[in-house]
VMD Tcl script that builds the backbone (N, CA, C; Angstrom):
set m [mol new atoms 510]
animate dup $m
set s [atomselect $m all]
$s set {name element resname resid chain x y z} {
  {N N MET 1 A 63.305 6.303 3.445}
  {CA C MET 1 A 62.181 7.207 3.613}
  {C C MET 1 A 62.655 8.546 4.179}
  {N N LYS 2 A 63.518 8.460 5.231}
  {CA C LYS 2 A 64.022 9.680 5.859}
  {C C LYS 2 A 64.847 10.491 4.861}
  {N N LYS 3 A 65.652 9.793 4.039}
  {CA C LYS 3 A 66.486 10.467 3.058}
  {C C LYS 3 A 65.611 11.151 2.003}
  {N N THR 4 A 64.531 10.498 1.581}
  {CA C THR 4 A 63.616 11.080 0.599}
  {C C THR 4 A 62.973 12.339 1.148}
  {N N PHE 5 A 62.562 12.319 2.411}
  {CA C PHE 5 A 61.945 13.477 3.042}
  {C C PHE 5 A 62.932 14.644 3.096}
  {N N LEU 6 A 64.188 14.350 3.463}
  {CA C LEU 6 A 65.203 15.404 3.519}
  {C C LEU 6 A 65.488 15.967 2.130}
  {N N ASN 7 A 65.511 15.102 1.110}
  {CA C ASN 7 A 65.711 15.570 -0.268}
  {C C ASN 7 A 64.565 16.488 -0.696}
  {N N LEU 8 A 63.334 16.153 -0.302}
  {CA C LEU 8 A 62.172 16.973 -0.641}
  {C C LEU 8 A 62.268 18.345 0.017}
  {N N ILE 9 A 62.656 18.378 1.280}
  {CA C ILE 9 A 62.791 19.649 1.998}
  {C C ILE 9 A 63.871 20.511 1.350}
  {N N THR 10 A 64.995 19.893 0.993}
  {CA C THR 10 A 66.087 20.632 0.355}
  {C C THR 10 A 65.653 21.152 -1.011}
  {N N ALA 11 A 64.950 20.316 -1.788}
  {CA C ALA 11 A 64.509 20.721 -3.124}
  {C C ALA 11 A 63.521 21.880 -3.057}
  {N N LEU 12 A 62.696 21.901 -2.038}
  {CA C LEU 12 A 61.725 22.986 -1.898}
  {C C LEU 12 A 62.339 24.227 -1.265}
  {N N GLY 13 A 63.574 24.145 -0.874}
  {CA C GLY 13 A 64.245 25.288 -0.268}
  {C C GLY 13 A 63.725 25.585 1.127}
  {N N LEU 14 A 63.326 24.545 1.828}
  {CA C LEU 14 A 62.750 24.736 3.158}
  {C C LEU 14 A 63.773 24.454 4.254}
  {N N THR 15 A 64.980 24.851 4.034}
  {CA C THR 15 A 65.994 24.622 5.059}
  {C C THR 15 A 66.295 25.913 5.770}
  {N N GLY 16 A 66.551 25.794 7.022}
  {CA C GLY 16 A 66.998 26.952 7.776}
  {C C GLY 16 A 65.953 27.534 8.689}
  {N N GLY 17 A 66.119 27.368 9.964}
  {CA C GLY 17 A 65.444 28.024 11.073}
  {C C GLY 17 A 63.970 28.300 10.944}
  {N N LYS 18 A 63.622 29.615 11.056}
  {CA C LYS 18 A 62.228 30.041 11.085}
  {C C LYS 18 A 61.515 29.734 9.775}
  {N N ARG 19 A 62.253 29.852 8.686}
  {CA C ARG 19 A 61.629 29.610 7.388}
  {C C ARG 19 A 61.128 28.175 7.295}
  {N N LEU 20 A 61.894 27.213 7.793}
  {CA C LEU 20 A 61.492 25.809 7.783}
  {C C LEU 20 A 60.247 25.622 8.640}
  {N N GLY 21 A 60.226 26.192 9.826}
  {CA C GLY 21 A 59.082 26.038 10.726}
  {C C GLY 21 A 57.816 26.634 10.138}
  {N N ARG 22 A 57.929 27.850 9.597}
  {CA C ARG 22 A 56.766 28.532 9.028}
  {C C ARG 22 A 56.266 27.788 7.788}
  {N N SER 23 A 57.160 27.371 6.925}
  {CA C SER 23 A 56.779 26.667 5.698}
  {C C SER 23 A 56.170 25.304 6.010}
  {N N ALA 24 A 56.756 24.607 6.960}
  {CA C ALA 24 A 56.213 23.305 7.354}
  {C C ALA 24 A 54.809 23.473 7.923}
  {N N PHE 25 A 54.626 24.504 8.756}
  {CA C PHE 25 A 53.306 24.770 9.328}
  {C C PHE 25 A 52.281 25.040 8.223}
  {N N LEU 26 A 52.657 25.872 7.229}
  {CA C LEU 26 A 51.748 26.180 6.126}
  {C C LEU 26 A 51.428 24.936 5.304}
  {N N ALA 27 A 52.428 24.105 5.058}
  {CA C ALA 27 A 52.208 22.885 4.277}
  {C C ALA 27 A 51.260 21.934 5.008}
  {N N VAL 28 A 51.490 21.732 6.298}
  {CA C VAL 28 A 50.630 20.847 7.093}
  {C C VAL 28 A 49.217 21.415 7.168}
  {N N SER 29 A 49.096 22.724 7.332}
  {CA C SER 29 A 47.776 23.367 7.392}
  {C C SER 29 A 47.022 23.181 6.084}
  {N N ALA 30 A 47.703 23.369 4.965}
  {CA C ALA 30 A 47.056 23.221 3.660}
  {C C ALA 30 A 46.581 21.786 3.448}
  {N N ILE 31 A 47.407 20.827 3.796}
  {CA C ILE 31 A 47.032 19.418 3.651}
  {C C ILE 31 A 45.840 19.092 4.541}
  {N N THR 32 A 45.845 19.596 5.760}
  {CA C THR 32 A 44.739 19.351 6.691}
  {C C THR 32 A 43.440 19.926 6.154}
  {N N LEU 33 A 43.481 21.150 5.653}
  {CA C LEU 33 A 42.270 21.774 5.112}
  {C C LEU 33 A 41.749 21.026 3.893}
  {N N MET 34 A 42.638 20.576 3.026}
  {CA C MET 34 A 42.204 19.837 1.843}
  {C C MET 34 A 41.588 18.498 2.220}
  {N N SER 35 A 42.125 17.833 3.225}
  {CA C SER 35 A 41.591 16.533 3.615}
  {C C SER 35 A 40.247 16.657 4.311}
  {N N CYS 36 A 39.934 17.811 4.869}
  {CA C CYS 36 A 38.643 18.031 5.530}
  {C C CYS 36 A 37.556 18.417 4.548}
  {N N ASN 37 A 37.884 18.597 3.307}
  {CA C ASN 37 A 36.915 19.050 2.318}
  {C C ASN 37 A 36.209 17.864 1.673}
  {N N SER 38 A 35.571 17.026 2.481}
  {CA C SER 38 A 34.820 15.895 1.940}
  {C C SER 38 A 33.340 16.178 2.115}
  {N N SER 39 A 32.674 16.442 1.015}
  {CA C SER 39 A 31.243 16.741 1.099}
  {C C SER 39 A 30.451 15.472 0.833}
  {N N VAL 40 A 29.342 15.316 1.562}
  {CA C VAL 40 A 28.471 14.168 1.397}
  {C C VAL 40 A 27.198 14.649 0.729}
  {N N LYS 41 A 26.868 14.027 -0.386}
  {CA C LYS 41 A 25.680 14.419 -1.131}
  {C C LYS 41 A 24.469 13.656 -0.602}
  {N N PRO 42 A 23.245 14.199 -0.776}
  {CA C PRO 42 A 22.055 13.477 -0.345}
  {C C PRO 42 A 21.994 12.110 -1.003}
  {N N GLY 43 A 21.639 11.111 -0.213}
  {CA C GLY 43 A 21.556 9.758 -0.724}
  {C C GLY 43 A 22.822 8.957 -0.518}
  {N N ASP 44 A 23.946 9.611 -0.203}
  {CA C ASP 44 A 25.176 8.887 0.071}
  {C C ASP 44 A 25.012 8.101 1.362}
  {N N SER 45 A 25.654 6.950 1.425}
  {CA C SER 45 A 25.597 6.146 2.638}
  {C C SER 45 A 26.569 6.703 3.661}
  {N N ARG 46 A 26.073 6.905 4.861}
  {CA C ARG 46 A 26.923 7.330 5.964}
  {C C ARG 46 A 26.559 6.483 7.164}
  {N N LEU 47 A 27.501 6.291 8.023}
  {CA C LEU 47 A 27.269 5.511 9.218}
  {C C LEU 47 A 26.425 6.317 10.190}
  {N N ASN 48 A 25.327 5.739 10.639}
  {CA C ASN 48 A 24.422 6.361 11.611}
  {C C ASN 48 A 23.851 7.694 11.151}
  {N N ALA 49 A 23.567 7.834 9.876}
  {CA C ALA 49 A 22.963 9.065 9.372}
  {C C ALA 49 A 21.491 9.106 9.784}
  {N N ASN 50 A 21.063 10.214 10.383}
  {CA C ASN 50 A 19.658 10.371 10.754}
  {C C ASN 50 A 18.808 10.465 9.495}
  {N N VAL 51 A 17.679 9.775 9.517}
  {CA C VAL 51 A 16.756 9.764 8.393}
  {C C VAL 51 A 15.459 10.444 8.832}
  {N N PRO 52 A 15.002 11.456 8.093}
  {CA C PRO 52 A 13.734 12.098 8.457}
  {C C PRO 52 A 12.562 11.163 8.155}
  {N N TYR 53 A 11.517 11.265 8.953}
  {CA C TYR 53 A 10.329 10.423 8.774}
  {C C TYR 53 A 9.103 11.170 9.268}
  {N N LYS 54 A 7.933 10.679 8.837}
  {CA C LYS 54 A 6.652 11.174 9.336}
  {C C LYS 54 A 5.918 9.986 9.941}
  {N N VAL 55 A 5.204 10.211 11.030}
  {CA C VAL 55 A 4.369 9.167 11.617}
  {C C VAL 55 A 3.023 9.212 10.905}
  {N N ALA 56 A 2.608 8.066 10.352}
  {CA C ALA 56 A 1.299 7.983 9.701}
  {C C ALA 56 A 0.238 7.849 10.787}
  {N N LYS 57 A -0.732 8.739 10.753}
  {CA C LYS 57 A -1.780 8.747 11.778}
  {C C LYS 57 A -3.127 8.405 11.159}
  {N N ASN 58 A -4.010 7.920 12.020}
  {CA C ASN 58 A -5.391 7.592 11.660}
  {C C ASN 58 A -5.492 6.427 10.680}
  {N N TYR 59 A -4.711 5.383 10.950}
  {CA C TYR 59 A -4.820 4.110 10.249}
  {C C TYR 59 A -4.992 3.017 11.299}
  {N N PHE 60 A -5.655 1.920 10.915}
  {CA C PHE 60 A -5.804 0.778 11.812}
  {C C PHE 60 A -5.358 -0.483 11.088}
  {N N VAL 61 A -4.987 -1.501 11.868}
  {CA C VAL 61 A -4.587 -2.790 11.310}
  {C C VAL 61 A -5.861 -3.585 11.026}
  {N N LYS 62 A -5.990 -4.076 9.816}
  {CA C LYS 62 A -7.180 -4.832 9.427}
  {C C LYS 62 A -7.237 -6.166 10.164}
  {N N ASN 63 A -8.462 -6.643 10.403}
  {CA C ASN 63 A -8.665 -7.929 11.082}
  {C C ASN 63 A -8.183 -9.104 10.246}
  {N N THR 64 A -7.999 -8.912 8.960}
  {CA C THR 64 A -7.546 -9.991 8.083}
  {C C THR 64 A -6.052 -10.271 8.217}
  {N N VAL 65 A -5.334 -9.402 8.898}
  {CA C VAL 65 A -3.895 -9.607 9.114}
  {C C VAL 65 A -3.757 -10.585 10.272}
  {N N ALA 66 A -3.166 -11.748 10.001}
  {CA C ALA 66 A -3.191 -12.861 10.943}
  {C C ALA 66 A -2.356 -12.656 12.202}
  {N N ALA 67 A -1.118 -12.262 12.064}
  {CA C ALA 67 A -0.235 -12.223 13.232}
  {C C ALA 67 A 0.617 -10.965 13.210}
  {N N ALA 68 A 1.321 -10.772 14.306}
  {CA C ALA 68 A 2.232 -9.623 14.402}
  {C C ALA 68 A 3.374 -9.799 13.411}
  {N N TYR 69 A 3.853 -8.708 12.913}
  {CA C TYR 69 A 5.041 -8.757 12.072}
  {C C TYR 69 A 5.762 -7.432 12.158}
  {N N GLY 70 A 7.055 -7.508 11.962}
  {CA C GLY 70 A 7.890 -6.320 12.003}
  {C C GLY 70 A 8.826 -6.333 10.817}
  {N N ASN 71 A 9.746 -5.391 10.807}
  {CA C ASN 71 A 10.695 -5.255 9.694}
  {C C ASN 71 A 9.964 -5.206 8.364}
  {N N THR 72 A 8.783 -4.597 8.374}
  {CA C THR 72 A 7.955 -4.571 7.189}
  {C C THR 72 A 8.150 -3.274 6.429}
  {N N LYS 73 A 8.420 -3.429 5.153}
  {CA C LYS 73 A 8.560 -2.281 4.261}
  {C C LYS 73 A 7.470 -2.408 3.206}
  {N N ILE 74 A 6.665 -1.367 3.063}
  {CA C ILE 74 A 5.554 -1.379 2.117}
  {C C ILE 74 A 5.818 -0.298 1.077}
  {N N GLU 75 A 5.810 -0.706 -0.203}
  {CA C GLU 75 A 6.202 0.211 -1.267}
  {C C GLU 75 A 5.093 0.543 -2.255}
  {N N SER 76 A 3.868 0.058 -2.004}
  {CA C SER 76 A 2.771 0.384 -2.918}
  {C C SER 76 A 1.473 0.567 -2.140}
  {N N GLN 77 A 0.562 1.319 -2.721}
  {CA C GLN 77 A -0.741 1.551 -2.090}
  {C C GLN 77 A -1.503 0.237 -1.952}
  {N N ALA 78 A -1.410 -0.635 -2.962}
  {CA C ALA 78 A -2.121 -1.918 -2.922}
  {C C ALA 78 A -1.649 -2.770 -1.743}
  {N N ASP 79 A -0.328 -2.843 -1.531}
  {CA C ASP 79 A 0.202 -3.620 -0.398}
  {C C ASP 79 A -0.180 -2.977 0.931}
  {N N PHE 80 A -0.173 -1.659 0.988}
  {CA C PHE 80 A -0.554 -0.945 2.209}
  {C C PHE 80 A -2.013 -1.233 2.557}
  {N N ASP 81 A -2.882 -1.215 1.541}
  {CA C ASP 81 A -4.310 -1.437 1.761}
  {C C ASP 81 A -4.630 -2.861 2.205}
  {N N LYS 82 A -3.732 -3.814 1.976}
  {CA C LYS 82 A -3.933 -5.183 2.458}
  {C C LYS 82 A -3.783 -5.262 3.973}
  {N N VAL 83 A -2.999 -4.360 4.550}
  {CA C VAL 83 A -2.688 -4.406 5.980}
  {C C VAL 83 A -3.453 -3.351 6.771}
  {N N PHE 84 A -3.580 -2.155 6.220}
  {CA C PHE 84 A -4.137 -1.022 6.967}
  {C C PHE 84 A -5.397 -0.470 6.313}
  {N N GLY 85 A -6.275 0.036 7.166}
  {CA C GLY 85 A -7.461 0.750 6.712}
  {C C GLY 85 A -7.425 2.160 7.264}
  {N N ALA 86 A -8.166 3.058 6.611}
  {CA C ALA 86 A -8.226 4.448 7.068}
  {C C ALA 86 A -9.178 4.549 8.253}
  {N N ALA 87 A -8.770 5.296 9.271}
  {CA C ALA 87 A -9.578 5.487 10.478}
  {C C ALA 87 A -9.832 6.974 10.663}
  {N N ALA 88 A -10.546 7.545 9.709}
  {CA C ALA 88 A -10.832 8.981 9.777}
  {C C ALA 88 A -11.737 9.269 10.966}
  {N N SER 89 A -11.546 10.436 11.558}
  {CA C SER 89 A -12.377 10.846 12.689}
  {C C SER 89 A -12.731 12.317 12.523}
  {N N MET 90 A -13.646 12.765 13.338}
  {CA C MET 90 A -14.074 14.164 13.282}
  {C C MET 90 A -12.941 15.058 13.782}
  {N N GLY 91 A -12.977 16.283 13.363}
  {CA C GLY 91 A -12.007 17.235 13.883}
  {C C GLY 91 A -10.951 17.615 12.879}
  {N N ARG 92 A -10.130 18.525 13.332}
  {CA C ARG 92 A -9.103 19.131 12.494}
  {C C ARG 92 A -8.057 18.131 12.005}
  {N N ASN 93 A -7.629 17.228 12.876}
  {CA C ASN 93 A -6.589 16.256 12.526}
  {C C ASN 93 A -7.168 14.867 12.311}
  {N N GLY 94 A -8.394 14.787 11.828}
  {CA C GLY 94 A -9.081 13.510 11.701}
  {C C GLY 94 A -8.788 12.731 10.443}
  {N N LYS 95 A -8.172 13.360 9.446}
  {CA C LYS 95 A -7.887 12.657 8.197}
  {C C LYS 95 A -6.622 11.819 8.341}
  {N N PRO 96 A -6.593 10.653 7.672}
  {CA C PRO 96 A -5.356 9.863 7.666}
  {C C PRO 96 A -4.223 10.639 6.991}
  {N N THR 97 A -3.016 10.435 7.467}
  {CA C THR 97 A -1.834 11.078 6.884}
  {C C THR 97 A -1.688 10.624 5.430}
  {N N PRO 98 A -1.610 11.549 4.476}
  {CA C PRO 98 A -1.454 11.134 3.072}
  {C C PRO 98 A -0.071 10.518 2.825}
  {N N ILE 99 A -0.056 9.500 1.962}
  {CA C ILE 99 A 1.193 8.821 1.600}
  {C C ILE 99 A 1.289 8.811 0.078}
  {N N ASP 100 A 2.382 9.343 -0.461}
  {CA C ASP 100 A 2.620 9.350 -1.906}
  {C C ASP 100 A 3.638 8.256 -2.219}
  {N N PHE 101 A 3.139 7.077 -2.612}
  {CA C PHE 101 A 4.029 5.941 -2.835}
  {C C PHE 101 A 4.940 6.122 -4.047}
  {N N SER 102 A 4.735 7.148 -4.859}
  {CA C SER 102 A 5.670 7.411 -5.956}
  {C C SER 102 A 6.949 8.060 -5.430}
  {N N LYS 103 A 6.877 8.676 -4.228}
  {CA C LYS 103 A 8.032 9.356 -3.642}
  {C C LYS 103 A 8.426 8.803 -2.275}
  {N N GLU 104 A 7.540 8.029 -1.659}
  {CA C GLU 104 A 7.748 7.575 -0.278}
  {C C GLU 104 A 7.451 6.084 -0.158}
  {N N PHE 105 A 7.947 5.502 0.915}
  {CA C PHE 105 A 7.579 4.140 1.282}
  {C C PHE 105 A 7.249 4.135 2.767}
  {N N VAL 106 A 6.681 3.027 3.226}
  {CA C VAL 106 A 6.237 2.908 4.612}
  {C C VAL 106 A 6.991 1.768 5.276}
  {N N VAL 107 A 7.381 1.973 6.526}
  {CA C VAL 107 A 7.876 0.883 7.362}
  {C C VAL 107 A 6.907 0.755 8.530}
  {N N ALA 108 A 6.620 -0.496 8.919}
  {CA C ALA 108 A 5.605 -0.705 9.949}
  {C C ALA 108 A 6.002 -1.821 10.902}
  {N N GLN 109 A 5.693 -1.608 12.160}
  {CA C GLN 109 A 5.835 -2.620 13.209}
  {C C GLN 109 A 4.421 -2.866 13.729}
  {N N VAL 110 A 3.912 -4.084 13.550}
  {CA C VAL 110 A 2.547 -4.422 13.958}
  {C C VAL 110 A 2.613 -5.432 15.095}
  {N N GLU 111 A 1.911 -5.145 16.170}
  {CA C GLU 111 A 1.894 -6.006 17.351}
  {C C GLU 111 A 0.757 -7.028 17.260}
  {N N ASP 112 A 0.824 -8.060 18.107}
  {CA C ASP 112 A -0.260 -9.032 18.229}
  {C C ASP 112 A -1.492 -8.371 18.825}
  {N N THR 113 A -2.638 -8.994 18.634}
  {CA C THR 113 A -3.872 -8.532 19.257}
  {C C THR 113 A -3.722 -8.658 20.767}
  {N N SER 114 A -4.167 -7.628 21.493}
  {CA C SER 114 A -4.000 -7.620 22.945}
  {C C SER 114 A -5.150 -6.872 23.607}
  {N N SER 115 A -5.469 -7.301 24.826}
  {CA C SER 115 A -6.456 -6.557 25.615}
  {C C SER 115 A -5.768 -5.454 26.421}
  {N N GLN 116 A -4.445 -5.446 26.398}
  {CA C GLN 116 A -3.700 -4.385 27.077}
  {C C GLN 116 A -3.471 -3.217 26.118}
  {N N LEU 117 A -3.362 -2.048 26.681}
  {CA C LEU 117 A -3.034 -0.867 25.893}
  {C C LEU 117 A -1.545 -0.931 25.544}
  {N N VAL 118 A -1.216 -1.015 24.259}
  {CA C VAL 118 A 0.176 -1.071 23.800}
  {C C VAL 118 A 0.440 0.185 22.974}
  {N N ASP 119 A 1.456 0.933 23.381}
  {CA C ASP 119 A 1.804 2.178 22.705}
  {C C ASP 119 A 3.207 2.046 22.116}
  {N N LEU 120 A 3.349 2.323 20.829}
  {CA C LEU 120 A 4.640 2.268 20.142}
  {C C LEU 120 A 5.022 3.679 19.723}
  {N N LYS 121 A 6.172 4.145 20.178}
  {CA C LYS 121 A 6.645 5.504 19.871}
  {C C LYS 121 A 7.988 5.422 19.152}
  {N N PRO 122 A 8.128 6.134 18.029}
  {CA C PRO 122 A 9.429 6.140 17.349}
  {C C PRO 122 A 10.448 6.965 18.132}
  {N N ILE 123 A 11.672 6.470 18.184}
  {CA C ILE 123 A 12.768 7.213 18.808}
  {C C ILE 123 A 13.675 7.786 17.722}
  {N N SER 124 A 14.060 6.940 16.769}
  {CA C SER 124 A 14.928 7.420 15.689}
  {C C SER 124 A 14.882 6.470 14.507}
  {N N VAL 125 A 15.269 7.007 13.356}
  {CA C VAL 125 A 15.515 6.197 12.167}
  {C C VAL 125 A 16.897 6.601 11.684}
  {N N LYS 126 A 17.785 5.626 11.584}
  {CA C LYS 126 A 19.158 5.883 11.145}
  {C C LYS 126 A 19.491 4.944 9.999}
  {N N LYS 127 A 20.355 5.421 9.110}
  {CA C LYS 127 A 20.791 4.585 7.994}
  {C C LYS 127 A 22.253 4.229 8.177}
  {N N ASN 128 A 22.521 2.940 8.191}
  {CA C ASN 128 A 23.880 2.404 8.259}
  {C C ASN 128 A 24.093 1.591 6.991}
  {N N ALA 129 A 24.887 2.134 6.071}
  {CA C ALA 129 A 25.096 1.510 4.759}
  {C C ALA 129 A 23.729 1.356 4.105}
  {N N ASN 130 A 23.252 0.131 3.899}
  {CA C ASN 130 A 21.960 -0.079 3.237}
  {C C ASN 130 A 20.888 -0.545 4.227}
  {N N ILE 131 A 21.095 -0.344 5.514}
  {CA C ILE 131 A 20.139 -0.786 6.536}
  {C C ILE 131 A 19.499 0.430 7.196}
  {N N LEU 132 A 18.171 0.470 7.197}
  {CA C LEU 132 A 17.431 1.475 7.960}
  {C C LEU 132 A 17.134 0.872 9.322}
  {N N GLU 133 A 17.680 1.474 10.357}
  {CA C GLU 133 A 17.465 0.978 11.715}
  {C C GLU 133 A 16.439 1.880 12.396}
  {N N VAL 134 A 15.261 1.303 12.658}
  {CA C VAL 134 A 14.160 2.030 13.289}
  {C C VAL 134 A 14.137 1.650 14.764}
  {N N THR 135 A 14.441 2.612 15.621}
  {CA C THR 135 A 14.415 2.371 17.063}
  {C C THR 135 A 13.114 2.942 17.612}
  {N N TYR 136 A 12.418 2.113 18.412}
  {CA C TYR 136 A 11.134 2.534 18.959}
  {C C TYR 136 A 11.014 2.086 20.413}
  {N N LYS 137 A 10.098 2.707 21.124}
  {CA C LYS 137 A 9.836 2.365 22.526}
  {C C LYS 137 A 8.441 1.773 22.610}
  {N N LYS 138 A 8.332 0.649 23.304}
  {CA C LYS 138 A 7.053 -0.031 23.495}
  {C C LYS 138 A 6.642 0.104 24.952}
  {N N SER 139 A 5.442 0.644 25.170}
  {CA C SER 139 A 4.897 0.768 26.522}
  {C C SER 139 A 3.622 -0.060 26.594}
  {N N VAL 140 A 3.517 -0.886 27.624}
  {CA C VAL 140 A 2.332 -1.720 27.812}
  {C C VAL 140 A 1.579 -1.206 29.025}
  {N N GLY 141 A 0.301 -0.911 28.807}
  {CA C GLY 141 A -0.528 -0.347 29.874}
  {C C GLY 141 A -1.459 -1.375 30.487}
  {N N GLU 142 A -2.533 -0.862 31.050}
  {CA C GLU 142 A -3.474 -1.703 31.792}
  {C C GLU 142 A -4.373 -2.508 30.859}
  {N N ASN 143 A -5.032 -3.515 31.448}
  {CA C ASN 143 A -5.989 -4.333 30.708}
  {C C ASN 143 A -7.236 -3.528 30.392}
  {N N ARG 144 A -7.827 -3.861 29.251}
  {CA C ARG 144 A -9.072 -3.219 28.839}
  {C C ARG 144 A -10.120 -4.298 28.618}
  {N N THR 145 A -11.333 -3.902 28.364}
  {CA C THR 145 A -12.419 -4.869 28.167}
  {C C THR 145 A -12.553 -5.291 26.709}
  {N N PHE 146 A -11.657 -4.848 25.859}
  {CA C PHE 146 A -11.688 -5.196 24.437}
  {C C PHE 146 A -10.257 -5.426 23.959}
  {N N THR 147 A -10.134 -5.977 22.761}
  {CA C THR 147 A -8.805 -6.209 22.192}
  {C C THR 147 A -8.584 -5.277 21.000}
  {N N SER 148 A -7.329 -4.997 20.748}
  {CA C SER 148 A -6.949 -4.180 19.590}
  {C C SER 148 A -5.524 -4.532 19.192}
  {N N ARG 149 A -5.104 -3.998 18.054}
  {CA C ARG 149 A -3.738 -4.215 17.568}
  {C C ARG 149 A -3.062 -2.872 17.402}
  {N N SER 150 A -1.909 -2.755 17.977}
  {CA C SER 150 A -1.140 -1.515 17.857}
  {C C SER 150 A -0.157 -1.637 16.704}
  {N N ALA 151 A 0.116 -0.504 16.092}
  {CA C ALA 151 A 1.081 -0.478 14.993}
  {C C ALA 151 A 1.812 0.852 14.997}
  {N N LEU 152 A 3.069 0.783 14.622}
  {CA C LEU 152 A 3.875 1.975 14.383}
  {C C LEU 152 A 4.073 2.043 12.875}
  {N N VAL 153 A 3.592 3.108 12.254}
  {CA C VAL 153 A 3.657 3.255 10.802}
  {C C VAL 153 A 4.411 4.547 10.495}
  {N N LEU 154 A 5.558 4.412 9.826}
  {CA C LEU 154 A 6.396 5.567 9.494}
  {C C LEU 154 A 6.498 5.723 7.984}
  {N N ILE 155 A 6.476 6.975 7.537}
  {CA C ILE 155 A 6.588 7.305 6.118}
  {C C ILE 155 A 7.977 7.899 5.886}
  {N N ILE 156 A 8.709 7.334 4.902}
  {CA C ILE 156 A 10.097 7.733 4.647}
  {C C ILE 156 A 10.283 8.009 3.156}
  {N N ASP 157 A 11.046 9.037 2.838}
  {CA C ASP 157 A 11.355 9.393 1.454}
  {C C ASP 157 A 12.152 8.263 0.794}
  {N N LYS 158 A 11.844 7.977 -0.480}
  {CA C LYS 158 A 12.506 6.878 -1.199}
  {C C LYS 158 A 14.009 7.071 -1.366}
  {N N LYS 159 A 14.500 8.293 -1.239}
  {CA C LYS 159 A 15.949 8.481 -1.385}
  {C C LYS 159 A 16.716 7.820 -0.238}
  {N N TYR 160 A 16.008 7.427 0.827}
  {CA C TYR 160 A 16.633 6.731 1.958}
  {C C TYR 160 A 16.342 5.237 1.927}
  {N N ASP 161 A 16.018 4.700 0.772}
  {CA C ASP 161 A 15.637 3.297 0.630}
  {C C ASP 161 A 16.713 2.364 1.179}
  {N N GLY 162 A 16.288 1.266 1.776}
  {CA C GLY 162 A 17.205 0.264 2.302}
  {C C GLY 162 A 16.427 -0.839 2.988}
  {N N ASP 163 A 17.134 -1.868 3.420}
  {CA C ASP 163 A 16.507 -2.928 4.202}
  {C C ASP 163 A 16.145 -2.362 5.565}
  {N N VAL 164 A 15.120 -2.948 6.202}
  {CA C VAL 164 A 14.592 -2.389 7.447}
  {C C VAL 164 A 14.875 -3.319 8.616}
  {N N ASN 165 A 15.293 -2.722 9.724}
  {CA C ASN 165 A 15.516 -3.465 10.961}
  {C C ASN 165 A 14.917 -2.656 12.110}
  {N N PHE 166 A 13.905 -3.219 12.787}
  {CA C PHE 166 A 13.301 -2.558 13.942}
  {C C PHE 166 A 14.033 -2.985 15.204}
  {N N VAL 167 A 14.321 -2.020 16.078}
  {CA C VAL 167 A 15.010 -2.289 17.340}
  {C C VAL 167 A 14.174 -1.691 18.462}
  {N N GLU 168 A 13.759 -2.544 19.401}
  {CA C GLU 168 A 12.993 -2.053 20.546}
  {C C GLU 168 A 13.950 -1.525 21.605}
  {N N ALA 169 A 13.780 -0.262 21.977}
  {CA C ALA 169 A 14.615 0.351 23.018}
  {C C ALA 169 A 14.151 -0.154 24.377}
  {N N GLN 170 A 15.085 -0.300 25.275}
  {CA C GLN 170 A 14.741 -0.797 26.619}
  {C C GLN 170 A 14.532 0.313 27.590}
}
mol reanalyze $m
mol bondsrecalc $m
mol representation Tube
mol addrep $m
């Protein structure tokens, strides 16, 4: 190996003092710059790539949904309507967030029915290979005189499609 390297240096005429140092520096610099020229196109898998998302607002979990479930990916309006209903209210931001299932899908974390106030907040969505890792924070508040079901509903572009894994942050 050492002999081959010396033959290469001699063949390139890179022998002798300053010329060898300067030429070696230029060669190493060129190789370094070429190796750094790796562009990642949209949709390529990258480790821990941040995934943009929108929080779906003004939806409620239907009473027909039996139990809590997570790691749920919903890819059609019909499947979404089996779990969620629109909860429109008065005011400027009273309409449910629109979802275009031809371009987007939904991931949802649905909690059990509780008399306590349960708040689910998204922290991040990252893609690792083919896994979407949704990290969220769960806060449990005081008891109330009624029961309800909390849900975290996120809308994600289909170009980030993958299996879903919800992770509760501590």
